[in-house]
VEXDREN-312606 format. One line per field, with one value per atom (N, C-alpha, C): x, y, z; residue number from 1; atom name. Coordinates in steps of 0.1 Angstrom, whole numbers. Layout:
<sites>
x c(X, ...)
y c(Y, ...)
z c(Z, ...)
pos c(NUM, ...)
site c(CA, ...)
</sites>
This chain:
<sites>
x c(-75, -77, -68, -63, -56, -65, -62, -67, -55, -54, -42, -44, -38, -38, -26, -29, -18, -13, -14, -8, -6, 5, 8, 22, 22, 35, 41, 54, 61, 69, 76, 84, 95, 97, 107, 101, 88, 83, 84, 86, 88, 76, 64, 51, 45, 53, 48, 58, 53, 61, 60, 52, 48, 60, 64, 74, 69, 78, 75, 68, 73, 67, 52, 49, 36, 26, 31, 23, 20, 30, 28, 17, 18, 9, -6, -7, -20, -26, -17, -22, -27, -20, -24, -37, -39, -51, -63, -61, -72, -73, -65, -66, -61, -52, -46, -34, -33, -22, -14, -14, -6, -6, 6, 6, 16, 14, 24, 29, 42, 48, 52, 46, 48, 52, 64, 69, 72, 73, 76, 91, 95, 109, 119, 115, 124, 117, 126, 121, 128, 135, 142, 133, 122, 113, 107, 103, 97, 106, 119, 129, 131, 131, 132, 120, 108, 95, 95, 99, 98, 106, 117, 125, 119, 110, 105, 90, 83, 68, 65, 55, 51, 41, 40, 31, 37, 32, 38, 38, 50, 51, 56, 49, 53, 61, 73, 81, 76, 72, 66, 72, 69, 74, 65, 62, 55, 66, 67, 77, 70, 75, 70, 76, 68, 73, 69, 73, 69, 53, 47, 33, 24, 30, 23, 30, 23, 30, 26, 36, 34, 40, 32, 37, 43, 55, 61, 59, 55, 53, 62, 66, 76, 89, 94, 107, 118, 130, 142, 152, 149, 158, 149, 154, 146, 147, 138, 137, 137, 146, 146, 134, 130, 119, 124, 115, 118, 122, 123, 126, 113, 114, 102, 94, 81, 72, 78, 83, 89, 101, 109, 121, 116, 106, 101, 96, 88, 82, 93, 103, 114, 122, 124, 131, 123, 110, 101, 101, 100, 100, 114, 125, 138, 140, 133, 134, 122, 115, 103, 92, 91, 81, 68, 57, 44, 42, 36, 33, 18, 17, 4, 1, -11, -15, -22, -16, -23, -32, -43, -53, -55, -59, -62, -75, -76, -88, -91, -82, -84, -81, -91, -89, -83, -84, -78, -63, -58, -45, -35, -26, -17, -8, -6, 2, -5, -18, -25, -19, -17, -12, -20, -14, -22, -30, -43, -52, -47, -41, -36, -25, -16, -6, -12, -22, -29, -35, -41, -47, -37, -25, -14, -9, -7, -2, -11, -24, -34, -34, -33, -32, -20, -9, 3, 4, -7, -7, 5, 7, 18, 13, 0, -5, -9, -3, -6, -18, -20, -31, -34, -46, -51, -57, -53, -58, -73, -83, -96, -103, -97, -102, -90, -89, -79, -86, -84, -91, -90, -79, -77, -83, -89, -96, -109, -112, -124, -138, -137, -150, -153, -165, -170, -168, -171, -170, -156, -146, -132, -130, -134, -133, -141, -153, -162, -156, -149, -143, -131, -124, -112, -117, -128, -133, -138, -145, -150, -138, -128, -116, -109, -107, -101, -110, -123, -132, -132, -132, -132, -120, -109, -96, -91, -100, -96, -84, -82, -70, -75, -67, -71, -71, -79, -80, -74, -66, -61, -68, -66, -71, -61, -61, -52, -57, -52, -56, -48, -36, -27, -23, -22, -20, -7, -9, 3, 3, -7, -8, -13, -10, -13, -28, -37, -51, -57, -50, -55, -53, -43, -40, -52, -54, -66, -79, -79, -91, -96, -87, -91, -82, -87, -79, -86, -79, -84, -85, -96, -97, -95, -84, -79, -72, -72, -65, -50, -44, -29, -22, -10, -3, 11, 18, 33, 39, 45, 51, 42, 48, 41, 30, 32, 22, 10, 13, 3, -5, 2, -5, -16, -13, -22, -35, -32, -44, -52, -46, -53, -61, -54, -60, -73, -72, -84, -96, -93, -104, -107, -101, -103, -116, -118, -130, -125, -129, -125, -133, -127, -134, -127, -135, -128, -138, -132, -140, -131, -137, -129, -123, -111, -105, -109, -111, -114, -104, -109, -99, -90, -94, -86, -73, -72, -60, -49, -52, -41, -33, -38, -30, -18, -20, -9, 2, -1, 9, 16, 9, 15, 24, 20, 29, 41, 40, 51, 61, 56, 65, 72, 65, 72, 83, 80, 90, 103, 100, 111, 119, 113, 120, 128, 122, 129, 140, 139, 149, 161)
y c(-112, -102, -105, -95, -96, -94, -101, -97, -92, -79, -73, -67, -74, -68, -59, -46, -36, -30, -38, -33, -45, -51, -62, -60, -64, -63, -77, -77, -90, -89, -99, -99, -88, -82, -71, -58, -57, -46, -50, -39, -42, -47, -45, -49, -61, -69, -80, -92, -104, -116, -126, -122, -131, -134, -147, -150, -149, -146, -144, -156, -168, -180, -182, -178, -179, -170, -158, -148, -154, -160, -166, -177, -185, -196, -191, -181, -175, -169, -162, -156, -167, -178, -189, -195, -196, -202, -193, -180, -170, -164, -169, -165, -150, -146, -133, -135, -128, -131, -118, -108, -97, -90, -86, -79, -68, -58, -48, -50, -53, -54, -40, -35, -21, -21, -27, -27, -13, -11, 2, 4, 14, 19, 10, 0, -8, -15, -18, -25, -39, -43, -55, -67, -68, -79, -79, -68, -67, -72, -68, -72, -88, -93, -108, -115, -109, -115, -115, -105, -104, -115, -120, -130, -144, -146, -160, -162, -151, -152, -156, -165, -169, -160, -147, -137, -124, -113, -100, -94, -89, -82, -68, -58, -44, -40, -34, -30, -17, -17, -5, -3, 8, 11, 22, 20, 30, 39, 51, 60, 69, 69, 78, 92, 102, 116, 122, 134, 141, 144, 142, 145, 133, 121, 109, 101, 90, 81, 84, 82, 82, 69, 63, 51, 54, 48, 49, 35, 35, 22, 22, 10, 8, 14, 11, 16, 7, 13, 5, 7, 17, 19, 23, 19, 23, 38, 42, 56, 57, 65, 65, 72, 67, 74, 87, 96, 108, 120, 118, 129, 137, 148, 157, 151, 156, 151, 155, 167, 171, 162, 159, 150, 136, 131, 118, 117, 126, 126, 128, 137, 138, 125, 118, 105, 94, 95, 86, 89, 102, 107, 104, 105, 103, 89, 79, 66, 61, 71, 69, 61, 63, 57, 64, 58, 65, 69, 81, 86, 82, 74, 69, 73, 77, 80, 69, 62, 51, 55, 48, 50, 64, 73, 87, 88, 99, 102, 92, 83, 73, 80, 85, 93, 84, 71, 62, 59, 63, 59, 71, 72, 84, 85, 74, 75, 80, 83, 88, 102, 105, 118, 130, 140, 152, 158, 162, 166, 179, 188, 200, 197, 187, 183, 176, 168, 161, 171, 182, 192, 199, 202, 209, 200, 187, 178, 176, 175, 174, 187, 198, 211, 212, 206, 206, 194, 186, 175, 165, 162, 154, 140, 137, 124, 116, 103, 95, 85, 81, 72, 74, 71, 71, 58, 53, 41, 43, 39, 42, 31, 20, 9, 2, 3, -4, -12, -25, -34, -31, -25, -22, -8, -1, 12, 8, 11, 6, 13, 25, 32, 33, 30, 32, 46, 56, 70, 74, 68, 71, 66, 54, 49, 57, 60, 68, 82, 88, 101, 100, 89, 86, 84, 77, 75, 88, 96, 109, 118, 118, 126, 122, 109, 104, 108, 106, 109, 124, 132, 147, 152, 146, 150, 142, 132, 124, 115, 110, 102, 88, 78, 64, 59, 50, 45, 31, 28, 15, 9, -4, -11, -22, -24, -34, -39, -51, -56, -50, -44, -39, -50, -62, -74, -74, -77, -79, -93, -101, -115, -123, -136, -144, -143, -144, -146, -133, -122, -109, -108, -115, -114, -116, -107, -109, -103, -97, -91, -80, -73, -63, -64, -61, -62, -54, -51, -45, -55, -57, -66, -57, -60, -50, -58, -51, -58, -59, -68, -70, -57, -55, -42, -45, -36, -37, -24, -23, -10, -1, 10, 20, 27, 32, 40, 31, 19, 9, 6, 5, 2, 12, 25, 35, 34, 31, 29, 18, 6, -5, -3, 4, 8, 16, 25, 34, 26, 14, 5, -6, -6, -16, -15, -26, -27, -31, -22, -24, -35, -45, -55, -57, -57, -59, -60, -65, -66, -61, -57, -51, -62, -59, -68, -66, -76, -75, -66, -55, -46, -52, -64, -70, -75, -76, -80, -71, -58, -49, -53, -61, -65, -74, -81, -89, -80, -69, -59, -53, -50, -44, -54, -67, -77, -80, -80, -81, -70, -58, -46, -47, -51, -53, -63, -74, -85, -80, -72, -66, -56, -48, -39, -46, -56, -64, -72, -76, -84, -76)
z c(-165, -155, -143, -136, -124, -112, -101, -88, -80, -79, -73, -59, -49, -36, -35, -35, -37, -24, -13, 0, 9, 9, 18, 24, 37, 45, 47, 49, 52, 65, 68, 80, 80, 68, 68, 73, 77, 84, 99, 107, 121, 128, 122, 129, 122, 115, 108, 109, 110, 111, 100, 89, 79, 69, 68, 58, 44, 35, 21, 15, 18, 12, 16, 29, 33, 26, 23, 15, 1, -5, -18, -17, -7, -5, -3, 5, 7, -6, -13, -26, -35, -36, -45, -41, -28, -22, -25, -26, -27, -41, -50, -64, -66, -57, -58, -67, -79, -88, -92, -83, -84, -71, -66, -53, -53, -44, -41, -27, -25, -12, -8, 3, 8, 22, 25, 39, 44, 57, 63, 62, 55, 55, 48, 40, 33, 21, 11, -1, -1, 9, 9, 7, 14, 13, -1, -6, -19, -30, -29, -39, -39, -27, -26, -30, -27, -32, -47, -53, -68, -75, -68, -73, -72, -62, -60, -63, -64, -66, -80, -82, -96, -102, -97, -103, -101, -108, -107, -93, -89, -76, -79, -74, -75, -63, -65, -54, -49, -36, -30, -16, -10, 3, 10, 22, 30, 37, 33, 39, 49, 61, 71, 71, 68, 68, 81, 84, 96, 96, 85, 84, 81, 81, 78, 66, 63, 53, 39, 30, 16, 11, 1, -5, -19, -21, -34, -40, -53, -60, -72, -77, -88, -85, -73, -68, -72, -72, -74, -63, -55, -43, -31, -19, -7, -4, 4, 8, 23, 29, 44, 50, 62, 69, 75, 79, 86, 78, 64, 56, 53, 47, 44, 33, 33, 22, 9, 7, -6, -10, 0, -4, -7, 0, -2, -17, -20, -34, -44, -42, -51, -53, -42, -44, -51, -49, -57, -71, -75, -88, -95, -88, -93, -98, -93, -98, -106, -112, -120, -113, -100, -92, -92, -86, -84, -70, -68, -55, -52, -41, -37, -23, -20, -6, 0, 10, 16, 28, 29, 40, 44, 34, 38, 46, 53, 61, 72, 75, 86, 100, 107, 119, 130, 129, 140, 137, 126, 122, 122, 132, 133, 121, 113, 101, 89, 90, 78, 75, 63, 59, 63, 68, 73, 62, 65, 55, 48, 55, 48, 38, 41, 32, 20, 22, 11, 2, 7, -1, -10, -4, -11, -22, -19, -29, -41, -39, -50, -58, -52, -59, -68, -63, -71, -81, -81, -90, -88, -75, -71, -67, -68, -64, -77, -77, -89, -86, -74, -70, -55, -52, -38, -34, -22, -17, -12, -20, -16, -8, -7, 2, 9, 22, 30, 40, 40, 48, 63, 67, 81, 85, 76, 79, 85, 97, 104, 99, 95, 92, 77, 74, 60, 55, 64, 59, 55, 61, 57, 43, 40, 26, 16, 20, 11, 8, 19, 17, 7, 9, 0, -15, -16, -30, -36, -28, -33, -37, -28, -31, -44, -46, -58, -71, -69, -80, -84, -74, -76, -83, -80, -86, -98, -102, -113, -111, -99, -95, -94, -100, -99, -84, -81, -68, -67, -56, -53, -42, -39, -28, -23, -10, -5, 9, 12, 25, 36, 33, 44, 53, 47, 55, 63, 76, 85, 90, 86, 90, 78, 77, 66, 62, 72, 69, 64, 64, 59, 44, 38, 24, 15, 6, -3, 3, 15, 20, 11, 4, -6, -18, -29, -42, -53, -63, -75, -86, -92, -103, -116, -122, -133, -144, -156, -167, -164, -171, -170, -175, -170, -173, -175, -181, -183, -180, -168, -164, -157, -152, -144, -151, -163, -170, -174, -179, -182, -169, -158, -145, -142, -144, -141, -150, -162, -171, -167, -164, -160, -147, -138, -125, -126, -136, -138, -143, -149, -154, -144, -133, -123, -115, -108, -99, -85, -75, -61, -55, -49, -41, -28, -17, -4, 7, 18, 31, 42, 53, 64, 73, 78, 87, 101, 109, 123, 130, 137, 143, 153, 159, 168, 162, 149, 142, 145, 148, 150, 162, 171, 183, 178, 167, 162, 157, 151, 147, 159, 169, 181, 188, 188, 194, 186, 173, 164, 165, 167, 169, 182, 193, 206, 205, 198, 197, 189, 179, 171, 180, 188, 196, 207, 213, 223, 218, 205, 199, 195)
pos c(1, 1, 1, 2, 2, 2, 3, 3, 3, 4, 4, 4, 5, 5, 5, 6, 6, 6, 7, 7, 7, 8, 8, 8, 9, 9, 9, 10, 10, 10, 11, 11, 11, 12, 12, 12, 13, 13, 13, 14, 14, 14, 15, 15, 15, 16, 16, 16, 17, 17, 17, 18, 18, 18, 19, 19, 19, 20, 20, 20, 21, 21, 21, 22, 22, 22, 23, 23, 23, 24, 24, 24, 25, 25, 25, 26, 26, 26, 27, 27, 27, 28, 28, 28, 29, 29, 29, 30, 30, 30, 31, 31, 31, 32, 32, 32, 33, 33, 33, 34, 34, 34, 35, 35, 35, 36, 36, 36, 37, 37, 37, 38, 38, 38, 39, 39, 39, 40, 40, 40, 41, 41, 41, 42, 42, 42, 43, 43, 43, 44, 44, 44, 45, 45, 45, 46, 46, 46, 47, 47, 47, 48, 48, 48, 49, 49, 49, 50, 50, 50, 51, 51, 51, 52, 52, 52, 53, 53, 53, 54, 54, 54, 55, 55, 55, 56, 56, 56, 57, 57, 57, 58, 58, 58, 59, 59, 59, 60, 60, 60, 61, 61, 61, 62, 62, 62, 63, 63, 63, 64, 64, 64, 65, 65, 65, 66, 66, 66, 67, 67, 67, 68, 68, 68, 69, 69, 69, 70, 70, 70, 71, 71, 71, 72, 72, 72, 73, 73, 73, 74, 74, 74, 75, 75, 75, 76, 76, 76, 77, 77, 77, 78, 78, 78, 79, 79, 79, 80, 80, 80, 81, 81, 81, 82, 82, 82, 83, 83, 83, 84, 84, 84, 85, 85, 85, 86, 86, 86, 87, 87, 87, 88, 88, 88, 89, 89, 89, 90, 90, 90, 91, 91, 91, 92, 92, 92, 93, 93, 93, 94, 94, 94, 95, 95, 95, 96, 96, 96, 97, 97, 97, 98, 98, 98, 99, 99, 99, 100, 100, 100, 101, 101, 101, 102, 102, 102, 103, 103, 103, 104, 104, 104, 105, 105, 105, 106, 106, 106, 107, 107, 107, 108, 108, 108, 109, 109, 109, 110, 110, 110, 111, 111, 111, 112, 112, 112, 113, 113, 113, 114, 114, 114, 115, 115, 115, 116, 116, 116, 117, 117, 117, 118, 118, 118, 119, 119, 119, 120, 120, 120, 121, 121, 121, 122, 122, 122, 123, 123, 123, 124, 124, 124, 125, 125, 125, 126, 126, 126, 127, 127, 127, 128, 128, 128, 129, 129, 129, 130, 130, 130, 131, 131, 131, 132, 132, 132, 133, 133, 133, 134, 134, 134, 135, 135, 135, 136, 136, 136, 137, 137, 137, 138, 138, 138, 139, 139, 139, 140, 140, 140, 141, 141, 141, 142, 142, 142, 143, 143, 143, 144, 144, 144, 145, 145, 145, 146, 146, 146, 147, 147, 147, 148, 148, 148, 149, 149, 149, 150, 150, 150, 151, 151, 151, 152, 152, 152, 153, 153, 153, 154, 154, 154, 155, 155, 155, 156, 156, 156, 157, 157, 157, 158, 158, 158, 159, 159, 159, 160, 160, 160, 161, 161, 161, 162, 162, 162, 163, 163, 163, 164, 164, 164, 165, 165, 165, 166, 166, 166, 167, 167, 167, 168, 168, 168, 169, 169, 169, 170, 170, 170, 171, 171, 171, 172, 172, 172, 173, 173, 173, 174, 174, 174, 175, 175, 175, 176, 176, 176, 177, 177, 177, 178, 178, 178, 179, 179, 179, 180, 180, 180, 181, 181, 181, 182, 182, 182, 183, 183, 183, 184, 184, 184, 185, 185, 185, 186, 186, 186, 187, 187, 187, 188, 188, 188, 189, 189, 189, 190, 190, 190, 191, 191, 191, 192, 192, 192, 193, 193, 193, 194, 194, 194, 195, 195, 195, 196, 196, 196, 197, 197, 197, 198, 198, 198, 199, 199, 199, 200, 200, 200, 201, 201, 201, 202, 202, 202, 203, 203, 203, 204, 204, 204, 205, 205, 205, 206, 206, 206, 207, 207, 207, 208, 208, 208, 209, 209, 209, 210, 210, 210, 211, 211, 211, 212, 212, 212, 213, 213, 213, 214, 214, 214, 215, 215, 215, 216, 216, 216, 217, 217, 217)
site c(N, CA, C, N, CA, C, N, CA, C, N, CA, C, N, CA, C, N, CA, C, N, CA, C, N, CA, C, N, CA, C, N, CA, C, N, CA, C, N, CA, C, N, CA, C, N, CA, C, N, CA, C, N, CA, C, N, CA, C, N, CA, C, N, CA, C, N, CA, C, N, CA, C, N, CA, C, N, CA, C, N, CA, C, N, CA, C, N, CA, C, N, CA, C, N, CA, C, N, CA, C, N, CA, C, N, CA, C, N, CA, C, N, CA, C, N, CA, C, N, CA, C, N, CA, C, N, CA, C, N, CA, C, N, CA, C, N, CA, C, N, CA, C, N, CA, C, N, CA, C, N, CA, C, N, CA, C, N, CA, C, N, CA, C, N, CA, C, N, CA, C, N, CA, C, N, CA, C, N, CA, C, N, CA, C, N, CA, C, N, CA, C, N, CA, C, N, CA, C, N, CA, C, N, CA, C, N, CA, C, N, CA, C, N, CA, C, N, CA, C, N, CA, C, N, CA, C, N, CA, C, N, CA, C, N, CA, C, N, CA, C, N, CA, C, N, CA, C, N, CA, C, N, CA, C, N, CA, C, N, CA, C, N, CA, C, N, CA, C, N, CA, C, N, CA, C, N, CA, C, N, CA, C, N, CA, C, N, CA, C, N, CA, C, N, CA, C, N, CA, C, N, CA, C, N, CA, C, N, CA, C, N, CA, C, N, CA, C, N, CA, C, N, CA, C, N, CA, C, N, CA, C, N, CA, C, N, CA, C, N, CA, C, N, CA, C, N, CA, C, N, CA, C, N, CA, C, N, CA, C, N, CA, C, N, CA, C, N, CA, C, N, CA, C, N, CA, C, N, CA, C, N, CA, C, N, CA, C, N, CA, C, N, CA, C, N, CA, C, N, CA, C, N, CA, C, N, CA, C, N, CA, C, N, CA, C, N, CA, C, N, CA, C, N, CA, C, N, CA, C, N, CA, C, N, CA, C, N, CA, C, N, CA, C, N, CA, C, N, CA, C, N, CA, C, N, CA, C, N, CA, C, N, CA, C, N, CA, C, N, CA, C, N, CA, C, N, CA, C, N, CA, C, N, CA, C, N, CA, C, N, CA, C, N, CA, C, N, CA, C, N, CA, C, N, CA, C, N, CA, C, N, CA, C, N, CA, C, N, CA, C, N, CA, C, N, CA, C, N, CA, C, N, CA, C, N, CA, C, N, CA, C, N, CA, C, N, CA, C, N, CA, C, N, CA, C, N, CA, C, N, CA, C, N, CA, C, N, CA, C, N, CA, C, N, CA, C, N, CA, C, N, CA, C, N, CA, C, N, CA, C, N, CA, C, N, CA, C, N, CA, C, N, CA, C, N, CA, C, N, CA, C, N, CA, C, N, CA, C, N, CA, C, N, CA, C, N, CA, C, N, CA, C, N, CA, C, N, CA, C, N, CA, C, N, CA, C, N, CA, C, N, CA, C, N, CA, C, N, CA, C, N, CA, C, N, CA, C, N, CA, C, N, CA, C, N, CA, C, N, CA, C, N, CA, C, N, CA, C, N, CA, C, N, CA, C, N, CA, C, N, CA, C, N, CA, C, N, CA, C, N, CA, C, N, CA, C, N, CA, C, N, CA, C, N, CA, C, N, CA, C, N, CA, C, N, CA, C, N, CA, C, N, CA, C, N, CA, C, N, CA, C, N, CA, C, N, CA, C)
</sites>
């Protein structure tokens, strides 16, 4: 069985300073043996991580659209931020990637996808998976709403720490069977068990500081 933390950031995100090697070390200490690197606006860190990690690494990216973030998984090429929702999904599909909605219904997160857009996408059957537990989402009701949404529409649920610091890695993960490729991943995910705990909200200040340092640099 895998313990898959399906939402981790690296120093290649503007709001994160964590080196790749430190993420690997944290995973090994916490028995996390599968991860998705989902940096903001780039897959550079994910590609490098895949070459050095001793466990499976899913190439992912959080893409900021005018209406909020969409995560592409199993990517081979990066997708620029700022393009439309439709174009983002088209670019994910063009490389046989999966369309995942990160941290939905989180009212404290400006990057959460707009509810109206989310409703349109599910009606069009454009969503492959929904993040039903994100350690950085502060309210239980947001996670419960995400779970109910995924269950109602028969969409597999993912979970991730959304780690921007080393000590967050593994705060949430999916215990799931091993998989081979994107289609097998969805089948394994549907059979998985969500396990996680919430991150102290004060951790967000680390991300703010990292972003300020990046902007000043």
